[in-house]
N, C-alpha and C positions, 0 to 999 in steps of 0.2 A: 484606569484600572487600579483598584486598591491592592494592598499587599495580601489580603485574604484571597482575593480572586487569583492573583499571581501564584500563590501557594497552592491553591486547588488545581490550577492549570498544570503546574509542575508535577503534582502528584498524579494526575490523570495521565500526563505525558509519559512519566516514568513507568507507571503500571502498564499502560497500553504497549509501550515499546518492549518491556520485559516479556509480557505475555505473547506478543507477536513474534519476537525472536525465539522464544521457547517453542511456539507452534511451528515456526518455519523450520527449525532444526529437527523437531520430532517428526514432521511430515516429510522430511527429506528435501525440502525446497533449497536448503543450503547444506553443504557438507558438514560433517560433525567437527567443526573447528571451534576454537574458543573465539567468539566474536563479540564485539561491542557495537552499539548503535549510537548514532547522534542524529537527533531530529533536526531536519533542515527546513521543514515547512509543516505547518499545521493549520487546521481549521478547528478552533477551540472546541474541545470535547466531542469532536465528530470524526476527524480524519488526520492522520499524520503520514509524512513521507520522511524516511530516514536513510542515512548512509550507513552501511555495515562495513566494518574492517576488523582485521585481526586485533585481538586485545593486546598481544605482544608482538614484537618484531615490526614488520613493515606496516606503515601507517596509512598507505593509500587505501581509499575505499574499494571494496570488492563487489558490493551489491547495493542496489536500491531496494528498500522495503516499503510497502504500503500496508496500512492497517487502520481500522476505525470501528466505530460503533455499528455502522451500517455498511461496512465494506468488507470484501474478502481480504484476507491477509495473503500477500504475494511477494515474491522476490524475483528480481531480474539482475543480470550482470551489470555492473556499473558502467561498462563501456557503451551501453545502448542509449545513454542520455547524458547530456552535459549539465542539466539542471533538474531541479525537482519538478518544474512544469513539464519539461520534456519527458521525464520519467512517468508523470501522471498520464500523459498522452499515450505513452508506450503501454502502460498497464491497461488502459481503456481499449486500445486496439488488440492487445493480446487476449483480453477477455472476450471481446466480440468475435474474434477468429476462433477461439476455443469453443464458444457456444455454437457457432455455425458448424464446426467440425463434429461436435457431439451430436447435434440434432440431425446431421446427415448420415449417421451411422445406421446401417441396415439391421443391426442386432435388435431384436425385440426387447431384450432386457434394458438396453441402453435407451430405447425409446419409450420407456415406461412413464407413467404419469408423474412420478416423483422426480425423475430426471428432467422432464419438461418444466416442472415448476421451478426447480433449482436453476435450470438454464435461463429461464425468464428472469429470475431474480438477479443472476449475474449479468445478464444483458442490460437490465435496468441500472445496475451499479456502473457498468461500463459507460452507458450513455450519460449518466449523471456526472461521472468523473470527467468525461470529455468536456461536458459543459462547464465544469469548474475550471478545467485547464484553459478553456477559451475565454474565461472571464478575466480580462486584463487587470481589473482592480484588485483581484486577490493575489496577484503576483508582483505588483509594483515594488513593494518593500518587504523582502523576505524576513526582515527582522521585526516587522510590525506584529503586534499581538492583537490588533483590532479586527481580526477575522472571525 
């Protein structure tokens, strides 16, 4: 990888992380704390998984964050996974369970066509994410940028 590609990757990573953190805070996925993120795994220009922590004070990670070009932005407590790979599996399962619960709601408004379309999209994202998590080659060297 040349320095131009590395620079482009870094710009994408920073922009995606900043936008995802802003979205997560605005939507209430994380409390209104001053947080900073550190990307711990990424698939170039497609998906990233980051650890979120307070910007000041305690430095232990508080949350896992996932975001990407074709992925939902979501956050879970850090304690649910010990690695980015485990966090990816947790997100996939969380999304699959959420879709099942949503589609089993008896409310007609919930079962509208738009909701079904969005639920199918999230279900596909969950299945794709789980497949990524099961692909050992993507997780062998977390520092590798050849993904």
